[in-house]
Every structure is written in C-alpha cells, then in structure tokens.
PyMOL CGO cylinders between C-alpha atoms (Angstrom):
from pymol import cmd
from pymol.cgo import CYLINDER

trace = [
    CYLINDER, -3.86, -6.81, -34.38, -5.77, -4.76, -31.85, 0.3, 1, 1, 1, 1, 1, 1,
    CYLINDER, -5.77, -4.76, -31.85, -5.15, -1.09, -31.30, 0.3, 1, 1, 1, 1, 1, 1,
    CYLINDER, -5.15, -1.09, -31.30, -5.04, 0.39, -27.79, 0.3, 1, 1, 1, 1, 1, 1,
    CYLINDER, -5.04, 0.39, -27.79, -8.32, 2.21, -28.40, 0.3, 1, 1, 1, 1, 1, 1,
    CYLINDER, -8.32, 2.21, -28.40, -9.95, -1.21, -28.89, 0.3, 1, 1, 1, 1, 1, 1,
    CYLINDER, -9.95, -1.21, -28.89, -8.93, -2.14, -25.34, 0.3, 1, 1, 1, 1, 1, 1,
    CYLINDER, -8.93, -2.14, -25.34, -10.69, 0.74, -23.56, 0.3, 1, 1, 1, 1, 1, 1,
    CYLINDER, -10.69, 0.74, -23.56, -12.50, -0.67, -20.54, 0.3, 1, 1, 1, 1, 1, 1,
    CYLINDER, -12.50, -0.67, -20.54, -10.24, -3.74, -20.36, 0.3, 1, 1, 1, 1, 1, 1,
    CYLINDER, -10.24, -3.74, -20.36, -7.81, -4.65, -17.58, 0.3, 1, 1, 1, 1, 1, 1,
    CYLINDER, -7.81, -4.65, -17.58, -4.12, -4.31, -18.45, 0.3, 1, 1, 1, 1, 1, 1,
    CYLINDER, -4.12, -4.31, -18.45, -0.80, -4.52, -16.64, 0.3, 1, 1, 1, 1, 1, 1,
    CYLINDER, -0.80, -4.52, -16.64, 1.77, -1.75, -17.05, 0.3, 1, 1, 1, 1, 1, 1,
    CYLINDER, 1.77, -1.75, -17.05, 5.31, -1.15, -15.79, 0.3, 1, 1, 1, 1, 1, 1,
    CYLINDER, 5.31, -1.15, -15.79, 6.22, 2.50, -15.21, 0.3, 1, 1, 1, 1, 1, 1,
    CYLINDER, 6.22, 2.50, -15.21, 9.84, 3.62, -14.93, 0.3, 1, 1, 1, 1, 1, 1,
    CYLINDER, 9.84, 3.62, -14.93, 11.02, 5.07, -11.61, 0.3, 1, 1, 1, 1, 1, 1,
    CYLINDER, 11.02, 5.07, -11.61, 7.90, 3.90, -9.76, 0.3, 1, 1, 1, 1, 1, 1,
    CYLINDER, 7.90, 3.90, -9.76, 7.61, 2.14, -6.41, 0.3, 1, 1, 1, 1, 1, 1,
    CYLINDER, 7.61, 2.14, -6.41, 6.31, -1.14, -7.82, 0.3, 1, 1, 1, 1, 1, 1,
    CYLINDER, 6.31, -1.14, -7.82, 7.36, -3.42, -10.64, 0.3, 1, 1, 1, 1, 1, 1,
    CYLINDER, 7.36, -3.42, -10.64, 3.94, -3.19, -12.31, 0.3, 1, 1, 1, 1, 1, 1,
    CYLINDER, 3.94, -3.19, -12.31, 0.40, -1.91, -11.85, 0.3, 1, 1, 1, 1, 1, 1,
    CYLINDER, 0.40, -1.91, -11.85, -2.97, -3.39, -12.73, 0.3, 1, 1, 1, 1, 1, 1,
    CYLINDER, -2.97, -3.39, -12.73, -5.05, -0.77, -14.53, 0.3, 1, 1, 1, 1, 1, 1,
    CYLINDER, -5.05, -0.77, -14.53, -8.28, -0.36, -16.44, 0.3, 1, 1, 1, 1, 1, 1,
    CYLINDER, -8.28, -0.36, -16.44, -7.65, 1.43, -19.70, 0.3, 1, 1, 1, 1, 1, 1,
    CYLINDER, -7.65, 1.43, -19.70, -9.98, 4.45, -19.99, 0.3, 1, 1, 1, 1, 1, 1,
    CYLINDER, -9.98, 4.45, -19.99, -8.49, 6.18, -23.03, 0.3, 1, 1, 1, 1, 1, 1,
    CYLINDER, -8.49, 6.18, -23.03, -5.57, 6.33, -25.46, 0.3, 1, 1, 1, 1, 1, 1,
    CYLINDER, -5.57, 6.33, -25.46, -3.94, 9.34, -27.08, 0.3, 1, 1, 1, 1, 1, 1,
    CYLINDER, -3.94, 9.34, -27.08, -0.86, 9.92, -29.22, 0.3, 1, 1, 1, 1, 1, 1,
    CYLINDER, -0.86, 9.92, -29.22, 1.28, 10.61, -26.15, 0.3, 1, 1, 1, 1, 1, 1,
    CYLINDER, 1.28, 10.61, -26.15, 0.05, 7.98, -23.72, 0.3, 1, 1, 1, 1, 1, 1,
    CYLINDER, 0.05, 7.98, -23.72, -2.90, 6.35, -22.00, 0.3, 1, 1, 1, 1, 1, 1,
    CYLINDER, -2.90, 6.35, -22.00, -5.54, 7.26, -19.43, 0.3, 1, 1, 1, 1, 1, 1,
    CYLINDER, -5.54, 7.26, -19.43, -5.79, 4.68, -16.65, 0.3, 1, 1, 1, 1, 1, 1,
    CYLINDER, -5.79, 4.68, -16.65, -7.91, 3.95, -13.62, 0.3, 1, 1, 1, 1, 1, 1,
    CYLINDER, -7.91, 3.95, -13.62, -6.24, 2.03, -10.80, 0.3, 1, 1, 1, 1, 1, 1,
    CYLINDER, -6.24, 2.03, -10.80, -6.52, 1.81, -7.00, 0.3, 1, 1, 1, 1, 1, 1,
    CYLINDER, -6.52, 1.81, -7.00, -2.78, 0.98, -7.03, 0.3, 1, 1, 1, 1, 1, 1,
    CYLINDER, -2.78, 0.98, -7.03, -1.97, 4.31, -8.70, 0.3, 1, 1, 1, 1, 1, 1,
    CYLINDER, -1.97, 4.31, -8.70, -4.23, 6.12, -6.23, 0.3, 1, 1, 1, 1, 1, 1,
    CYLINDER, -4.23, 6.12, -6.23, -2.13, 4.71, -3.38, 0.3, 1, 1, 1, 1, 1, 1,
    CYLINDER, -2.13, 4.71, -3.38, 1.08, 5.70, -5.15, 0.3, 1, 1, 1, 1, 1, 1,
    CYLINDER, 1.08, 5.70, -5.15, -0.10, 9.32, -5.17, 0.3, 1, 1, 1, 1, 1, 1,
    CYLINDER, -0.10, 9.32, -5.17, -1.19, 9.19, -1.53, 0.3, 1, 1, 1, 1, 1, 1,
    CYLINDER, -1.19, 9.19, -1.53, -4.94, 8.82, -2.01, 0.3, 1, 1, 1, 1, 1, 1,
    CYLINDER, -4.94, 8.82, -2.01, -7.18, 6.29, -0.35, 0.3, 1, 1, 1, 1, 1, 1,
    CYLINDER, -7.18, 6.29, -0.35, -8.64, 4.07, -3.08, 0.3, 1, 1, 1, 1, 1, 1,
    CYLINDER, -8.64, 4.07, -3.08, -12.14, 5.18, -4.03, 0.3, 1, 1, 1, 1, 1, 1,
    CYLINDER, -12.14, 5.18, -4.03, -13.44, 1.61, -3.90, 0.3, 1, 1, 1, 1, 1, 1,
    CYLINDER, -13.44, 1.61, -3.90, -13.30, 1.85, -0.08, 0.3, 1, 1, 1, 1, 1, 1,
    CYLINDER, -13.30, 1.85, -0.08, -15.15, 5.17, 0.18, 0.3, 1, 1, 1, 1, 1, 1,
    CYLINDER, -15.15, 5.17, 0.18, -18.86, 5.28, 0.79, 0.3, 1, 1, 1, 1, 1, 1,
    CYLINDER, -18.86, 5.28, 0.79, -20.55, 8.29, -0.74, 0.3, 1, 1, 1, 1, 1, 1,
    CYLINDER, -20.55, 8.29, -0.74, -24.32, 8.30, -0.53, 0.3, 1, 1, 1, 1, 1, 1,
    CYLINDER, -24.32, 8.30, -0.53, -25.31, 11.64, -2.05, 0.3, 1, 1, 1, 1, 1, 1,
    CYLINDER, -25.31, 11.64, -2.05, -23.06, 11.72, -5.11, 0.3, 1, 1, 1, 1, 1, 1,
    CYLINDER, -23.06, 11.72, -5.11, -22.09, 8.81, -7.35, 0.3, 1, 1, 1, 1, 1, 1,
    CYLINDER, -22.09, 8.81, -7.35, -18.49, 7.80, -6.62, 0.3, 1, 1, 1, 1, 1, 1,
    CYLINDER, -18.49, 7.80, -6.62, -15.89, 9.05, -9.04, 0.3, 1, 1, 1, 1, 1, 1,
    CYLINDER, -15.89, 9.05, -9.04, -12.51, 7.53, -9.61, 0.3, 1, 1, 1, 1, 1, 1,
    CYLINDER, -12.51, 7.53, -9.61, -9.47, 9.56, -10.58, 0.3, 1, 1, 1, 1, 1, 1,
    CYLINDER, -9.47, 9.56, -10.58, -7.84, 8.91, -13.94, 0.3, 1, 1, 1, 1, 1, 1,
    CYLINDER, -7.84, 8.91, -13.94, -4.08, 8.98, -14.41, 0.3, 1, 1, 1, 1, 1, 1,
    CYLINDER, -4.08, 8.98, -14.41, -2.26, 9.87, -17.61, 0.3, 1, 1, 1, 1, 1, 1,
    CYLINDER, -2.26, 9.87, -17.61, 0.72, 7.62, -18.25, 0.3, 1, 1, 1, 1, 1, 1,
    CYLINDER, 0.72, 7.62, -18.25, 2.98, 8.89, -21.06, 0.3, 1, 1, 1, 1, 1, 1,
    CYLINDER, 2.98, 8.89, -21.06, 4.38, 6.27, -23.42, 0.3, 1, 1, 1, 1, 1, 1,
    CYLINDER, 4.38, 6.27, -23.42, 7.85, 7.66, -22.65, 0.3, 1, 1, 1, 1, 1, 1,
    CYLINDER, 7.85, 7.66, -22.65, 7.48, 6.51, -19.01, 0.3, 1, 1, 1, 1, 1, 1,
    CYLINDER, 7.48, 6.51, -19.01, 6.17, 3.01, -19.82, 0.3, 1, 1, 1, 1, 1, 1,
    CYLINDER, 6.17, 3.01, -19.82, 8.57, 0.11, -19.78, 0.3, 1, 1, 1, 1, 1, 1,
    CYLINDER, 8.57, 0.11, -19.78, 5.97, -2.39, -20.99, 0.3, 1, 1, 1, 1, 1, 1,
    CYLINDER, 5.97, -2.39, -20.99, 2.21, -2.84, -21.29, 0.3, 1, 1, 1, 1, 1, 1,
    CYLINDER, 2.21, -2.84, -21.29, 0.47, -6.22, -21.33, 0.3, 1, 1, 1, 1, 1, 1,
    CYLINDER, 0.47, -6.22, -21.33, -3.06, -7.04, -22.43, 0.3, 1, 1, 1, 1, 1, 1,
    CYLINDER, -3.06, -7.04, -22.43, -4.45, -10.58, -22.48, 0.3, 1, 1, 1, 1, 1, 1,
    CYLINDER, -4.45, -10.58, -22.48, -6.56, -11.60, -25.45, 0.3, 1, 1, 1, 1, 1, 1,
    CYLINDER, -6.56, -11.60, -25.45, -8.82, -13.59, -23.12, 0.3, 1, 1, 1, 1, 1, 1,
    CYLINDER, -8.82, -13.59, -23.12, -10.08, -12.92, -19.62, 0.3, 1, 1, 1, 1, 1, 1,
    CYLINDER, -10.08, -12.92, -19.62, -8.59, -15.37, -17.15, 0.3, 1, 1, 1, 1, 1, 1,
    CYLINDER, -8.59, -15.37, -17.15, -10.06, -16.42, -13.85, 0.3, 1, 1, 1, 1, 1, 1,
    CYLINDER, -10.06, -16.42, -13.85, -8.96, -18.87, -11.17, 0.3, 1, 1, 1, 1, 1, 1,
    CYLINDER, -8.96, -18.87, -11.17, -10.94, -21.73, -12.73, 0.3, 1, 1, 1, 1, 1, 1,
    CYLINDER, -10.94, -21.73, -12.73, -8.71, -21.47, -15.81, 0.3, 1, 1, 1, 1, 1, 1,
    CYLINDER, -8.71, -21.47, -15.81, -5.83, -22.83, -13.74, 0.3, 1, 1, 1, 1, 1, 1,
    CYLINDER, -5.83, -22.83, -13.74, -7.62, -25.70, -12.00, 0.3, 1, 1, 1, 1, 1, 1,
    CYLINDER, -7.62, -25.70, -12.00, -6.88, -29.28, -12.93, 0.3, 1, 1, 1, 1, 1, 1,
]
cmd.load_cgo(trace, "trace")
C-alpha cells in the first residue's frame, strides 16, 4: 500500500467540502500530518487568480502557488495506480 508521500509529483483528484466544484484535479507537492500541499490551476481560479500556466514571464522562472488542503476538509482523495491516457479507452 502506497503512502501519500510516495505520490508526490503525481496527479490526484480531490473533493473539498463547501467548495464550488465537486472535485479538483491537483498535483500533489507534499504531505504532512494535517493535510496535503497541492498545485492546481483549478484552485487558483477558486481563489480568484489567473492560472499561472497562461502567464508569460520572461525574466523570472514562473512559479505556481501551492495550496494546503487539511484532511478535515477533504471528502475524498483518489489516486490511480497507473497513468491513463485517451488511447487506453480506444477500441
């Protein structure tokens, strides 16, 4: 069984209570006793920021904000054991 710390850098899906959407796609950037650190353009929009993937910064490397999601606010968290792409679903 994998631990959350083993999934750092992987894409996950999380549901957060009292949020605008049913779930968010995130990249796990860290795990602590109280929750996780996540990177997500969807969360940037939720907090009123333009996603950093659309910004063009030429003098400084782009940085992406990280969001702390406490375990107490998570409804569920899903991680796939394999990476899926569209070709996985073709006949």
